VEXDREN-2710 file (C-alpha; in Angstrom, 1 decimal):
% VEXDREN-2710
k/r/px/py/pz
1/UNK/79.9/-48.5/-25.3
2/UNK/78.0/-46.6/-27.4
3/UNK/77.1/-47.5/-30.8
4/UNK/76.8/-45.3/-34.0
5/UNK/73.1/-45.2/-35.5
6/UNK/73.1/-47.3/-38.7
7/UNK/73.2/-45.3/-41.6
8/UNK/71.0/-46.2/-44.3
9/UNK/71.0/-43.2/-46.9
10/UNK/74.0/-41.9/-48.4
11/UNK/74.9/-38.9/-50.3
12/UNK/78.4/-39.4/-52.2
13/UNK/80.7/-36.8/-54.7
14/UNK/82.5/-37.4/-57.6
15/UNK/85.4/-36.5/-57.6
16/UNK/85.5/-36.4/-53.6
17/UNK/86.1/-32.9/-52.3
18/UNK/89.7/-32.4/-50.6
19/UNK/87.6/-31.7/-47.4
20/UNK/84.4/-32.7/-45.5
21/UNK/81.3/-31.4/-46.4
22/UNK/80.0/-28.6/-44.2
23/UNK/76.5/-29.5/-44.2
24/UNK/75.2/-32.3/-42.8
25/UNK/71.5/-34.0/-42.6
26/UNK/70.7/-33.0/-38.8
27/UNK/68.3/-35.7/-38.3
28/UNK/67.5/-38.9/-40.2
29/UNK/67.5/-39.0/-43.9
30/UNK/65.7/-41.6/-44.4
31/UNK/62.6/-39.5/-44.8
32/UNK/64.4/-38.9/-48.5
33/UNK/64.7/-42.5/-49.4
34/UNK/61.0/-43.0/-48.3
35/UNK/59.7/-40.4/-50.5
36/UNK/61.9/-41.6/-53.4
37/UNK/60.6/-44.9/-53.1
38/UNK/56.7/-43.9/-52.8
39/UNK/57.5/-41.2/-55.9
40/UNK/59.3/-44.1/-57.7
41/UNK/56.3/-46.5/-57.3
42/UNK/54.0/-44.2/-59.0
43/UNK/54.8/-46.5/-62.8
44/UNK/53.8/-49.9/-60.6
45/UNK/50.6/-48.4/-59.3
46/UNK/51.8/-46.6/-55.8
47/UNK/49.2/-45.0/-54.0
48/UNK/50.5/-44.2/-51.3
49/UNK/49.7/-40.7/-50.1
50/UNK/53.4/-39.8/-50.5
51/UNK/53.4/-41.2/-54.1
52/UNK/50.3/-39.1/-54.9
53/UNK/52.0/-36.3/-53.8
54/UNK/54.9/-37.0/-56.5
55/UNK/52.2/-37.2/-58.8
56/UNK/51.1/-34.4/-58.0
57/UNK/54.2/-32.1/-58.3
58/UNK/54.8/-33.7/-61.6
59/UNK/51.4/-33.6/-63.5
60/UNK/50.0/-30.2/-61.9
61/UNK/53.0/-28.8/-60.9
62/UNK/55.6/-29.5/-63.9
63/UNK/58.7/-30.2/-61.6
64/UNK/61.0/-32.6/-62.6
65/UNK/61.5/-35.2/-59.8
66/UNK/63.8/-37.4/-61.8
67/UNK/67.1/-36.0/-60.2
68/UNK/65.3/-37.4/-57.0
69/UNK/64.5/-40.6/-58.5
70/UNK/68.1/-41.6/-59.4
71/UNK/69.1/-43.3/-56.5
72/UNK/70.7/-47.2/-56.2
73/UNK/70.7/-49.8/-53.6
74/UNK/74.4/-50.4/-51.7
75/UNK/73.7/-53.9/-51.4
76/UNK/75.3/-55.4/-54.7
77/UNK/75.1/-59.3/-55.1
78/UNK/74.9/-58.9/-58.7
79/UNK/75.9/-57.4/-61.9
80/UNK/73.3/-55.9/-62.5
81/UNK/73.2/-54.5/-59.1
82/UNK/76.6/-52.9/-60.2
83/UNK/75.7/-51.6/-63.0
84/UNK/72.6/-49.5/-61.6
85/UNK/74.8/-48.3/-58.7
86/UNK/77.4/-47.2/-61.7
87/UNK/74.6/-45.3/-63.5
88/UNK/73.0/-43.4/-60.1
89/UNK/75.9/-40.5/-60.7
90/UNK/74.2/-37.8/-61.8
91/UNK/75.2/-33.6/-61.9
92/UNK/75.0/-32.4/-58.1
93/UNK/73.6/-29.0/-59.8
94/UNK/70.9/-30.9/-61.0
95/UNK/69.9/-32.7/-57.7
96/UNK/70.5/-29.1/-55.6
97/UNK/67.7/-27.3/-58.3
98/UNK/65.2/-30.2/-58.0
99/UNK/65.5/-30.6/-53.9
100/UNK/65.2/-27.5/-53.3
101/UNK/62.1/-27.1/-55.5
102/UNK/60.9/-29.7/-53.9
103/UNK/61.1/-28.6/-50.5
104/UNK/59.7/-25.2/-51.6
105/UNK/56.5/-26.9/-52.5
106/UNK/56.5/-28.8/-49.3
107/UNK/56.8/-25.6/-47.1
108/UNK/53.8/-23.8/-48.9
109/UNK/51.6/-26.4/-50.0
110/UNK/48.4/-25.4/-52.1
111/UNK/44.8/-26.9/-50.8
112/UNK/45.7/-29.9/-53.0
113/UNK/49.6/-30.7/-51.9
114/UNK/48.5/-30.1/-48.4
115/UNK/46.5/-33.0/-47.5
116/UNK/48.8/-35.7/-48.9
117/UNK/52.1/-34.1/-47.0
118/UNK/50.4/-34.1/-43.4
119/UNK/52.8/-35.8/-41.2
120/UNK/56.1/-35.3/-43.1
121/UNK/56.7/-31.9/-42.7
122/UNK/60.4/-33.2/-41.6
123/UNK/61.0/-33.8/-45.3
124/UNK/62.1/-30.4/-46.5
125/UNK/64.5/-29.9/-44.1
126/UNK/66.3/-33.0/-45.5
127/UNK/65.5/-32.0/-49.1
128/UNK/67.0/-28.3/-48.3
129/UNK/70.0/-30.0/-46.1
130/UNK/71.0/-32.5/-49.5
131/UNK/70.4/-29.5/-51.6
132/UNK/73.5/-27.9/-49.4
133/UNK/75.8/-30.4/-49.8
134/UNK/75.1/-30.6/-53.8
135/UNK/75.3/-26.5/-53.9
136/UNK/78.7/-26.8/-51.6
137/UNK/80.1/-29.8/-53.7
138/UNK/79.1/-28.0/-57.1
139/UNK/80.9/-24.5/-56.1
140/UNK/84.3/-26.3/-55.8
141/UNK/84.0/-27.8/-59.1
142/UNK/81.0/-27.5/-61.6
143/UNK/81.4/-31.2/-62.7
144/UNK/80.9/-32.7/-59.8
145/UNK/78.4/-35.9/-59.7
146/UNK/76.9/-37.1/-56.5
147/UNK/74.9/-40.4/-55.9
148/UNK/72.4/-41.2/-53.4
149/UNK/71.9/-44.5/-52.0
150/UNK/70.9/-46.6/-49.2
151/UNK/70.9/-49.8/-47.6
152/UNK/68.3/-51.5/-45.9
153/UNK/70.0/-53.6/-43.9
154/UNK/72.8/-54.1/-41.3
155/UNK/75.9/-55.9/-43.1
156/UNK/76.6/-58.0/-40.0
157/UNK/72.7/-59.1/-39.8
158/UNK/72.3/-60.0/-43.7
159/UNK/72.0/-63.3/-44.5
160/UNK/73.4/-64.7/-48.0
161/UNK/71.1/-66.1/-50.4
162/UNK/71.5/-69.8/-51.0
163/UNK/73.3/-70.9/-54.1
164/UNK/71.6/-70.6/-57.4
165/UNK/69.5/-67.6/-56.6
END
C-alpha cells in the first residue's frame, strides 16, 4: 500500500477556482515555510542565516517581505487561532510579486547575500512555483485572495491538550 506523503504547506484561493491549478510544487514546499518562519523570527531576535538573509533583503535591498510573512497554522485550537487563520487571506497578485522578487534576489545574490543562502538554493524554485500559482489564480479573477497555511503534525498523530490548557 502506497501512502501519500504528509502535506505540511498549503496554498488556497478565494474564490476557489472552478478548475484545479495547473501549477504545482515540483518538490517539497516546506522550505518556503522554513524561510517564512526564520524571517518572522527577526522580530524576536532570530539569528539563523535565513533570518539574516531576510533582514538583508528588507533593509539593504528594500524588499517588502510582508506578503510572504502572512501565513497561518491550520491547527485550530482556540478562537484566536481561527481569527488568525481567517486573517491570513491576502491579494494573490501581491504574494506573486513578492515571491518573484525574493526568488530573483535568491538566484542572483550579491556578495553579502550569497553566504547567507548557501545550501538553500531550492527556495527560489518553490517561490517561483508559488508566484505562478498566484498569477494563475489572479488571471482568472483580479480580486482572488490567497492563503498560505501549514500543519506541523499529522492530525491522527496529535495528542489533545489536557483540559484547562
